[in-house]
MIGUTI-489296 format. One record per residue (C-alpha): z, x, y; residue number from 1. Coordinates in nm, 2 decimals, m for minus. Layout:
<recs>
REC      z      x      y num
REC      Z      X      Y NUM
...
</recs>
This chain:
<recs>
REC      z      x      y num
REC  20.71  m8.57   9.22   1
REC  20.59  m8.23   9.34   2
REC  20.88  m8.06   9.17   3
REC  20.80  m8.21   8.83   4
REC  20.44  m8.11   8.87   5
REC  20.54  m7.75   8.95   6
REC  20.78  m7.73   8.66   7
REC  20.53  m7.87   8.41   8
REC  20.26  m7.63   8.53   9
REC  20.49  m7.33   8.51  10
REC  20.60  m7.43   8.16  11
REC  20.27  m7.51   8.01  12
REC  20.06  m7.23   8.16  13
REC  20.21  m6.97   7.92  14
REC  20.13  m7.15   7.60  15
REC  19.86  m6.91   7.49  16
REC  20.07  m6.61   7.56  17
REC  20.36  m6.75   7.35  18
REC  20.12  m6.84   7.07  19
REC  19.96  m6.50   7.07  20
REC  20.16  m6.25   7.28  21
REC  19.89  m5.99   7.31  22
REC  19.61  m6.23   7.41  23
REC  19.67  m6.20   7.79  24
REC  19.54  m5.91   7.99  25
REC  19.76  m5.71   8.22  26
REC  19.63  m5.90   8.52  27
REC  19.72  m6.23   8.36  28
REC  20.07  m6.11   8.28  29
REC  20.12  m5.99   8.63  30
REC  20.00  m6.32   8.77  31
REC  20.23  m6.51   8.54  32
REC  20.54  m6.31   8.62  33
REC  20.45  m6.29   8.99  34
REC  20.35  m6.66   9.05  35
REC  20.45  m6.89   8.76  36
REC  20.81  m6.80   8.74  37
REC  20.88  m6.83   9.12  38
REC  20.69  m7.16   9.11  39
REC  20.91  m7.28   8.83  40
REC  21.22  m7.20   9.04  41
REC  21.08  m7.37   9.35  42
REC  21.00  m7.68   9.14  43
REC  21.36  m7.70   9.00  44
REC  21.49  m7.65   9.36  45
REC  21.27  m7.94   9.48  46
REC  21.41  m8.16   9.20  47
REC  21.77  m8.07   9.27  48
REC  21.73  m8.09   9.64  49
REC  21.70  m8.46   9.62  50
REC  22.03  m8.48   9.43  51
REC  22.21  m8.25   9.67  52
REC  22.11  m8.42   9.98  53
REC  22.21  m8.76   9.86  54
REC  21.86  m8.91   9.84  55
REC  21.92  m9.03   9.48  56
REC  22.28  m9.12   9.45  57
REC  22.24  m9.26   9.09  58
REC  22.11  m8.93   8.98  59
REC  22.38  m8.74   9.16  60
REC  22.65  m8.95   8.99  61
REC  22.47  m8.91   8.65  62
REC  22.45  m8.53   8.69  63
REC  22.82  m8.52   8.79  64
REC  22.94  m8.61   8.44  65
REC  23.14  m8.36   8.24  66
REC  22.86  m8.33   7.98  67
REC  22.64  m8.16   8.23  68
REC  22.90  m7.89   8.29  69
REC  22.89  m7.82   7.91  70
REC  22.50  m7.82   7.92  71
REC  22.50  m7.58   8.21  72
REC  22.72  m7.34   8.02  73
REC  22.49  m7.37   7.72  74
REC  22.19  m7.31   7.94  75
REC  22.35  m6.99   8.07  76
REC  22.42  m6.86   7.72  77
REC  22.06  m6.95   7.61  78
REC  21.93  m6.75   7.90  79
REC  22.12  m6.45   7.77  80
REC  21.99  m6.49   7.42  81
REC  21.62  m6.55   7.52  82
REC  21.54  m6.18   7.57  83
REC  21.66  m6.11   7.21  84
REC  21.43  m6.38   7.08  85
REC  21.13  m6.24   7.27  86
REC  21.22  m5.90   7.14  87
REC  21.21  m6.03   6.78  88
REC  20.87  m6.20   6.84  89
REC  20.71  m5.88   6.98  90
REC  20.87  m5.64   6.73  91
REC  20.76  m5.84   6.42  92
REC  20.39  m5.83   6.51  93
REC  20.15  m5.57   6.36  94
REC  20.16  m5.27   6.59  95
REC  20.49  m5.41   6.73  96
REC  20.60  m5.33   7.07  97
REC  20.96  m5.28   7.16  98
REC  21.03  m5.43   7.51  99
</recs>
């Protein structure tokens, strides 16, 4: 339960920055990159820890299906493409910034 709360908080906290990329100050950006992203990783780790330790055997059997291997590969590729999408968002704005 804690893992889900951490993941949702880390995902939803950046809504205003995604909607208007220049709306956050440097301090808010530093806090987001310094706190929210590690919290997201820790939340995912909490969720997966239950599967890996055998505390939820139904979930472990469900995640062991071949479709999740495909989804994992797609997630990796999307992680490679995400910086390009962010670059397009920032460079299309007035006074665009190239990251």
